[in-house]
C-alpha positions in Angstrom: 94.3 91.0 96.5 97.6 90.0 98.5 99.3 92.2 96.4 97.0 95.1 96.7 97.0 94.8 100.3 101.0 95.3 100.2 100.6 98.1 98.2 97.8 99.7 100.7 99.8 99.2 103.7 102.9 100.7 102.2 101.0 103.9 101.2 99.3 103.8 104.7 102.7 103.1 106.7 104.3 106.5 106.0 101.3 108.6 107.5 101.7 106.4 110.8 105.4 106.3 111.2 107.8 109.6 111.1 111.5 108.3 110.4 113.3 111.3 111.7 112.6 114.1 114.3 114.6 117.7 115.1 113.7 120.1 117.4 114.6 123.9 117.6 113.1 127.4 118.1 110.9 128.9 115.4 112.7 132.1 114.3 110.8 133.1 110.8 107.4 132.4 109.6 107.0 132.8 105.9 103.2 131.7 105.1 100.9 130.1 107.0 102.3 126.6 106.2 105.9 127.3 106.1 108.3 128.3 109.1 111.6 128.5 109.8 113.4 127.0 112.8 117.2 127.2 114.6 117.7 123.8 115.5 119.7 122.4 118.9 122.5 121.9 116.8 122.3 125.7 115.4 121.6 124.4 112.0 118.5 126.5 110.2 115.8 124.6 108.7 113.0 125.6 106.5 110.0 123.6 107.1 107.0 122.9 105.2 104.0 121.8 107.1 102.9 118.4 105.8 99.4 117.6 104.6 98.2 121.1 104.6 98.0 124.0 101.9 97.8 127.8 103.5 96.6 130.3 100.9 99.7 132.3 99.2 100.5 135.5 100.5 98.8 137.1 97.3 95.6 135.4 97.7 92.7 136.2 100.1 93.5 135.5 103.4 97.3 134.6 102.8 98.4 137.3 105.3 96.0 136.2 107.8 97.1 132.9 107.5 100.7 133.8 108.0 99.9 135.9 111.0 97.8 133.1 112.3 100.8 130.7 112.6 103.2 133.4 113.6 100.9 133.9 116.8 101.2 130.1 117.5 104.5 129.0 116.7 107.1 132.2 116.5 109.7 132.2 118.9 108.5 128.8 120.5 110.6 125.6 120.8 109.0 122.8 118.7 109.9 119.4 117.7 109.4 118.6 113.8 108.7 114.9 112.8 109.3 114.1 109.4 110.6 111.9 106.6 111.8 113.4 103.8 113.0 116.9 102.1 111.7 118.3 98.9 113.6 120.2 96.0 113.9 123.2 98.0 115.6 121.5 100.4 112.6 122.1 102.9 111.8 119.6 105.5 108.2 118.3 105.0 106.6 117.1 108.3 104.5 118.0 111.4 105.4 120.4 113.8 104.5 119.6 117.2 103.9 122.7 119.7 105.2 122.6 123.2 101.4 122.1 124.4 101.6 118.8 122.0 99.0 120.2 119.5 100.1 119.9 115.9 100.5 123.1 114.2 99.4 121.7 111.1 96.2 120.7 112.6 95.3 124.1 114.0 95.8 126.1 110.8 93.6 124.0 109.5 91.1 123.8 112.4 90.7 127.7 112.5 90.4 127.6 108.9 93.6 129.2 107.1 94.6 126.1 105.4 93.2 123.3 103.7 94.1 119.9 104.0 96.6 118.8 101.1 95.3 115.7 100.1 98.9 114.4 98.4 99.0 111.5 100.7 96.8 108.4 100.2 94.5 107.8 102.4 93.8 111.1 103.2 94.1 112.1 106.9 90.7 111.6 108.7 91.7 114.2 111.2 92.4 116.9 108.5 89.3 116.0 106.5 87.3 116.5 109.5 88.8 119.8 111.0 88.9 121.4 107.5 84.9 120.1 107.2 84.5 121.6 110.6 85.8 125.0 109.7 83.8 125.3 106.3 80.7 124.3 108.2 81.2 127.2 110.6 82.7 129.5 108.2 85.8 130.0 110.1 88.9 131.9 108.5 89.1 131.7 104.7 85.4 129.7 104.7 84.0 132.9 104.9 84.2 133.5 101.2 81.8 131.5 98.7 84.3 129.9 96.5 87.8 130.1 97.9 90.5 129.2 95.2 92.7 126.3 96.5 96.5 127.4 96.5 97.5 124.5 94.4 95.3 125.8 91.8 96.4 129.5 92.5 100.0 128.3 91.9 99.0 126.6 88.8 100.9 127.8 85.4 99.8 127.0 81.7 102.6 124.5 81.5 102.4 121.3 83.0 106.1 120.6 84.7 108.0 117.4 84.1 107.3 114.7 86.6 110.1 114.2 88.9 112.2 110.9 88.5 113.0 110.8 92.5 111.5 112.4 95.7 114.2 114.6 96.2 113.5 116.2 93.0 110.0 117.2 94.0 108.7 120.6 94.6 106.0 119.6 97.4 103.7 122.4 96.5 103.4 121.2 93.1 102.3 117.5 93.4 99.3 118.2 92.1 100.4 119.7 88.9 102.8 116.6 87.9 99.7 114.6 87.8 101.5 111.3 88.4 98.6 109.1 88.9 98.8 104.9 89.5 96.3 102.4 89.0 96.6 100.0 92.0 94.7 97.1 89.8 97.0 97.3 86.7 99.8 98.6 88.6 100.7 101.3 85.7 101.4 104.8 86.3 100.9 107.9 84.3 101.5 111.6 84.0 99.6 114.2 81.9 101.8 114.0 78.8 101.0 110.1 78.3 98.5 109.9 75.4 96.4 107.6 77.6 96.1 109.5 80.6 93.0 108.7 82.3 90.3 111.2 82.4 88.3 109.3 85.4 90.9 109.7 88.3 88.6 107.8 90.7 90.3 105.0 92.9 93.9 106.1 91.6 96.6 106.8 93.7 98.6 110.0 93.3 102.4 110.2 93.4 105.2 112.9 94.0 107.7 111.1 91.8 108.2 108.3 89.2 110.5 106.7 91.8 107.6 106.7 94.5 105.6 104.7 91.8 108.2 102.5 91.2 109.4 101.6 94.5 105.7 100.2 94.9 106.1 98.1 92.1 104.2 100.3 89.4 105.5 100.7 86.0 104.9 103.7 83.5 102.7 103.2 80.6 104.0 102.4 77.6 102.2 105.5 76.0 104.1 108.0 77.9 107.3 109.6 76.5 110.3 107.9 77.2 
């Protein structure tokens, strides 16, 4: 029980504390969840909004999501609180608008993105905002069965699980399918012979190292 509490604390802590921050002017919007800023040091950063997933541009409401984010953030000076970058060298973080509101939350609140539940435990704020947007049929939720962008992006081939966080494509975390059992402290990915069919209570990881840092070890049925 004590070990399980340590694991849960380690998973919750990153959602509460941001290790780094940068500030700058928004100079481009590439999608509802992706912006580019010119920092105060005159360095260009691509920013991927953490814990949300907006429709791809080729999906219904993809362009509307882009326009919504453009109207909220373009040409404004923002602060980005973050912990890491991904394989594409994108900063993954929360974008704080001049008003103090989080751009991440605003996009979900008005129905232009899903809560991207790749962090455990899921954000109760984003979960509630998504529910209210769905309930009130805002934005993309006017559709009967909108396709989540992570499903839209999913190909026929399962990508290899990244060994380190810096090799992780943030948009593909669900596709990697790295799951850990907190009771056995064993983790799996889809190529493992004993990959669990029932994923209730399992923890989703972005890379093997993320799991191993918390004391998980890979299943012996997994390819070596």
